[in-house]
C-alpha positions in Angstrom: 156.8 94.9 69.6 154.2 92.1 69.8 150.9 91.8 67.9 148.1 89.8 69.5 145.4 88.2 67.4 142.4 86.5 69.0 140.8 84.1 66.5 138.2 81.3 66.5 140.8 79.3 64.5 143.4 79.2 67.3 144.0 75.6 68.4 145.7 76.5 71.7 144.9 79.0 74.4 148.2 80.9 73.6 150.9 80.5 71.0 153.7 82.8 69.8 154.7 82.8 66.2 157.6 84.5 64.6 156.9 86.4 61.3 159.9 88.0 59.8 161.3 90.1 62.8 158.0 90.4 64.6 156.4 88.2 67.2 152.7 87.4 66.8 150.7 86.0 69.6 147.7 83.9 68.7 145.0 83.4 71.3 141.7 81.5 71.6 138.8 83.8 72.3 137.0 83.8 75.6 133.8 83.1 73.7 133.1 82.7 70.0 133.9 85.9 68.1 131.1 86.9 65.6 130.3 89.9 63.4 127.8 90.9 66.2 130.2 90.8 69.2 133.7 91.5 68.0 133.6 95.2 68.9 132.3 94.4 72.4 135.0 91.8 72.9 137.7 94.2 71.6 136.6 96.9 74.1 136.6 94.5 77.0 140.0 93.2 76.0 141.3 96.8 76.0 139.6 97.5 79.4 141.3 94.4 80.9 144.7 95.9 80.3 144.1 99.6 79.8 146.5 100.6 82.5 149.3 98.7 80.7 148.5 99.9 77.1 147.4 103.4 77.5 149.6 106.4 78.1 146.6 108.8 78.2 145.1 110.1 81.5 141.8 108.8 82.7 139.8 111.7 81.3 141.2 111.2 77.8 140.6 107.4 78.1 137.0 108.1 79.0 136.5 110.5 76.1 138.0 108.0 73.6 136.1 105.0 74.9 132.8 106.9 74.9 133.5 108.1 71.3 134.1 104.5 70.3 131.0 103.3 72.0 128.9 106.2 70.5 130.3 105.6 67.0 129.2 101.9 67.1 126.0 102.6 69.1 127.2 100.5 72.0 125.9 100.7 75.5 127.0 99.0 78.8 124.1 96.5 78.3 125.9 95.3 75.2 128.9 94.4 77.3 127.1 92.7 80.2 126.7 89.3 78.7 130.5 89.0 78.0 131.6 90.3 81.5 131.6 86.8 83.1 134.4 85.8 80.6 136.7 88.5 82.0 138.5 89.0 85.3 137.2 91.3 88.0 139.9 93.8 87.0 137.7 94.8 84.0 135.1 96.1 86.5 137.7 98.1 88.4 139.0 99.6 85.2 135.5 100.4 83.9 134.8 102.2 87.2 138.1 104.0 87.0 137.6 105.2 83.5 134.0 106.2 84.3 132.0 103.6 82.2 130.0 102.2 85.1 128.5 105.5 86.2 129.2 107.9 83.4 131.6 110.0 85.4 135.3 109.8 86.1 136.3 108.2 89.4 
């Protein structure tokens, strides 16, 4: 099991650290993480690798992501300014999960 932490304090793009019997990966953020943007960046990080991390089907992914966005009053427009920092795969996954048009692909 690996834990990944994205922090403004990271000095390298990527570094693995052993803590007891666990491996922790420290990463530099794609843009500065603030109180105002950390939830958007977390969501985009999830969407980047959702096919790798999630065992749920697409419909369940959509429900959970929409519930998260609703709970924090987040809209697609809140994500747009950070999209240039992410690979095109995020767009594909957003479409697949149904976030671009509100329905499942």
